[in-house]
N, C-alpha and C positions, 0 to 999 in steps of 0.2 A: 621158492628158494629159502634158502637157509640164511640166518644173519651173516655167517662167516663166509657164506659165497658172496653177499651183497658186499662186504669189507674188502674180500679179495678183488671184486670188480672195480671199488673206488681207488684202493690202491693201484691197481693198473690203468686206470683212467687218468689219475694224477701223476704217472710215470714216477713212480716212489722206486728208489733203489731197493735192492734186497735186503739192506740192513734198515732201511726206513720203514719196509713193509711188515718186516718182522717187528719191529717196536708197534708199529700201527696195529697190527691184527692183536698183539699181546695187551696193550695198554686198552683196547676197544672191544676184546672179547666179553661176552654178557658174564663169564664166570670168573671175570678178574676185576670187574667193576668195584667190589668192595676192598680190593688189595691196596697196599701202601706202594709206592713208587720204590721203596727199599726192595720189597716181596717181587715186583716185576723185575726190576734190573739184576735181581739174584736169578730167578728162572731163567734171564735171557742170556746169563754169564756173561755180561759186560759191565764195564766202569759206569760210575755216573756221569761224568763229563759227555761220554759218548752217546749215552741215553738221551741226555738231555739235548744236544746237540741235534741229533735226529729228529727228537719230538718238534725241535725249534723249525726244522727244515719242513717238516710234514705241514706242520700251521702255516709256514708261508706258501706251500704249493696248494694247499685247500684255500687259502684266501682267495685264490686267484678264481675259483668258482664261488666262494663266500666271503664277500669283500669285508663284511661286518666283522669276521675273526679277525681281520688284519688292525682293527681298533680296539679290541677285546683286551682288559688286561691280562697279564701272564698268568696271574692265579685262574682266571675265568676262561681261558682259550679252551681247556679240556671240556668243560661241561658246554661252552657254545658250540664247539663242534660234534661233541654228541648229540645234543639238540638238533644241530641241523641235519645230521647223517639220519636221526632216527623220523625227522619229519619227512625226508626223501623216501627212505625205507618204506614208511607208511603210504605216501603217496603213490608209490609206485606197485606196491605189492597187497592184494587183498584176494588170495586165494579161496574159491569158493569149494565148498564139498561138490561132489557128481550131482547129487539129488537138489541141491541149491542152484546148480548151475542149469540144469533143465529147466527148473522152475522160472529163472530169468528169462531163459530164450522163450519160453512159454508166452510171456509179457511183452515179446519182442515181434513174435513172428505168430501170424494165424494159427491157431490151434489146429485147424483141418490140414494144414498142410505140413506140420509135425507128424500128424497122426499117419499120414501116407509113407512117412519114411522115419519110422520112430528109433531105429536101431543106428541109422544114420545121425539123426540128431546127437543122439549119445556121443558117435564117434566124432562129431564135430566139439562138442563140449571136450572131450579129451583131447584131442588135437590143439585146441585153444587153452590148452593147461588151466582150464576152468576161472579162468580169467574174465571178470566182469566187465572191462574193458573192451576186451577182444571180444567178447560175445556180444556187447553194445554195439560194435563196429560191425561185427556181421549182421546183428538184425536189420541193422538201417540198411545195409547192403542189399539184404534179401527185401527189403521193402520196397526199394526202387527197381527190382526184377522181379515181380510176382510170377513168372513162369517159369523161373530158374528153380531145378529141381536140387534138393539137398546133396545128393550125389554128386552131381556136377559143381556144386559148390565145394565140397570137400575136395574134389579133384583138382580144383584151380590154387585151393589152399596148398595142398601138397606140391604142386607144381609151383607155386612161388617159392616154399621152402627150400626145394632144389636149386631155384634159380639164385636165389639170395642168400643162400647159407654163408658162401664166402665173404660177402660183404658185410655181413652181420656180424662175423667172427671177427672182421678185420676193424669193426668199430666197437668191440669191446661189449656187445650184447649178450647177455647170459641167456642159458637155453629157456628159462622161465618167460623171457620177454618175446621168442619166436612166434608164438600165437599172436601177438599184439603185432606184430612185424606184418606175417603175412595178411592179417585183415587189414592192416592200413595199406598194403599194397594195392588191396581189391579197391580200396576206397578211394585210392590216389589215382586210380585209373578212370574214377566215375566223374573226377574233377577238369573242369576246364583248365587252360591255360592262366587264365586271371584268378582262379580260384587258389590253383598250384603256387602261383608266385606269391599270391597274399599270405597263404600259411607258410610259406618259407620267411617271408618278411615277419611274420607274427614269433617265428622260433629265434629270431635274434633278441626279443625281447627277455627281461630276466623273469626267474620263475617267481612270479608274482601275478596278482590281478593285473590285468592289461586294461587300462581308460581309452576308450576308443569316443570321440567325440566328432562323428562324420560332419555333423552341421558346422564344423566351422572350417572345411573343407572348400574354398571358393571355388574350385574347378568343379563343375557339374557333374563333367562325364566321369572324373576322377572318383567322385561322392557316389555316383550310381554303380562304378564297377566294385567301389569297397563293399556299397552295401548288398550286391549280389555276392559277392565272395562270401561275404560272412555269414548271408543266409545258405551258402551251399554248404560250408564247413559246419555249419549247425544241425544241418538236414543230416548229416553223414555223421553227427557226433565227435568230429575231429575237433571242434571247438564248443565251449559251454558259456551260456552266457548266465552270469551270478546277477546282475541287477541292470537297471538301465544304463547302458554306456559301459559297462565294466564285463569284462569276459575274461574267461580262464582256458590255458592251455596245458594239458595233462603234461607232467614231464616227460615220459615216454613217446608222446605223440610231438613232442617239441623236438627232443632228440632225433625223430625219423625224420621230421619236415628239416632239420638240419643237415642232415646226412644227404638229401636229395639237393639241398641247396649247394653244398660242397661239392656234389658231383655235375653241377650244372656249370655253364658259362657265365651265368648272372650273377654270381657270389658276390664279386666284387662292387657290382654296382648296386645290388641290392643293399649289402653293409654300406655303403657310400650315403645311400639315400636314407637307411636307417638313422645312421648317425647324425646326418643333416637335420630328419626330424626331430632327434632328441634334441639337438643344440637350439633349436628355434624353441623349445619349451623350456630348456636350461636358462635362456636369455630372458623369461619373464620373469625370474626369480629376483626381488629387489635386494638393495644391499642390507634392508632392515625390514625384513617381511614379518606383515603383522599375523595374527592369528587366521585372518580368512585367507590371508595368501599361503599359509602353512598347510590349513585344511584344503585348498585347492590343488596345490602342488604335488604334496603326499605321493597320491598314486602313481606320479610320474618318476619320482626319485628313483626308485630300483631301475628302471629302465634307462634313466640317465646315468647312472652308477655303471651299468653294465657296458654303455658305450666307453665311459672312463677308463674302467677296468681292462676290457677286452678290444676294444675297437676303436681305440684313441687314433691308429694309424689312417683312419678314415676322416680324420678331422682336420681342418687344413690348419697349416701351420699358424695363420693368423687368428685362429679361432681356439686353439690350445688352452691359452690362460683364460679365455672366458669362461669355457666348460668347466675347468677345477675352481675357479674362482668363485663362479655361481653357486656351486656344490657346496664350498666352504661357507658362503653367505647363509645358505640355506639352514645348515648346522649351526653356525654361530647364532644365528637370529633366535635359536631356542636355548642358547645356553649350553649347547652340546660341542663344547670346545675342543675334546678328544678328535671326535670327527672333523671339525673344521680345520684344525691343524694338519690332519692326515692329507686332505686334498690338497692342501696348499703345499706340503712336503712334496706330495706326488707331481704336483706343478712343475716343481723346481728340478726334480730328479728327469722329467720327459722332457722340459725343454732343454735341459743340458744335454741328455742324449741324442734328442733330435737335431738340436740346432747348434749346437756346440758351444764351448764355455764361452766366447767371445761374439754374443749375440745380444741385441736391447731387450728381447724378450725375456732373456735369462735374468737381466739384470730387473725387468718388472716383476717375474715372478720371486726374485729374492726381497724385492722391496714389500710385496705383497706380505711375505710371510712376515717379515719384519714387522709390519704393521700390524698383524694379528698379534703378535709376541707384545707389542706396545700396548695394545687396547686392552690386554689381559694383565699388563703389570708385569710382565717376563722381560724388564729392561736390559738386562746382562744378555740375553737372548740376542734380544731385538738389534741392539746396537751393532753388532760385528758384522750382520748382514746389511744393516743399512750402508755402513760403510763399504762393504764389498758390492752392492749396488751402485754407489757413488762413485767409485774408481773404475768398474765398467764402464758407465755411462761417461765418465770424463773421457776414458780412452775412445770410447766409440764414436761418441757426438761432438767431442772438443769442450772446451772449458766455459765458451760462451753461449752452450745450448740453454734454452729454457728449463728441459728435463732436468739439467744438470743444477739450473738454480732451484 
């Protein structure tokens, strides 16, 4: 896959308009990285205002996938998004040469088995686009089925491609990803319902290392089921363990698990459960976290952020303020005031949109943001928010309520 194809896929995935796509492809093309904004605008034959408007809209759309982009300084947004896209591109793509692909397959499959069908082994490598992830999945699959011939395996892969081609196209998977997709399908069929459900649950995590502390689960049966699911996923290379209690889900495997979840009738249940799990972790964030708190909570923050960014509709009304305020405390405790402000602002917007302008939680969210401004010496911004919150509470609760006092 070429970088240009990757950018085109990202533009489609983030629903960029034709104008936005043109600006995005032009600005992020490798050949244009050293060009000035004026030169790019001239080549696109548009005016400065239109180009900057499109780029601003592009950053907003990508911030939905990469929340840190929303809190970057304007001058840093381009570099931040470039770094994000490069990291994602490199994590998804690592095409091997045919000889290297065969060498990798030989480390995964018993040599005698490959020697019996050497030409089929080469065809399998080619079918899998010489992608190491796809080869690893197929190798683990063959390991579980020692009597399966390579010819039969190849036929199964080809059948999966025909069966799922329309589904893959509908989900913006590029051709280079097909080999992984078919290998994933074979692995998926080897999983029991417990492991399938757990893989789908993990796909709701952010694109970051996943901390899993099973010892803290009080329900023994649930703990056993999750331990078995992890073992099953590890065995088929659908999940990797980086260190004790820390796991990694490949971005493409994550996407394929998400597709399975979205097609199931348990998507809402899984998202509700995941949001509840992350909320419980968020509740552990103290108002003034110490260095030990920061160290222990940092691995969980990307996944709490994922809920706040994409799954807030699965958080109950009574917990909205808690989720966003706790995130703000985490950053404020480290002196990261821009991030802390962002989450309090998001809390105000979300409570207003969900609960309406006349609600006590809206007053509370305004009061929290005002408190933040006051604590950072931004009194001129704090005062009107305090006044707005006070007026709202008077209307909703009456002049003699304790909150008004």
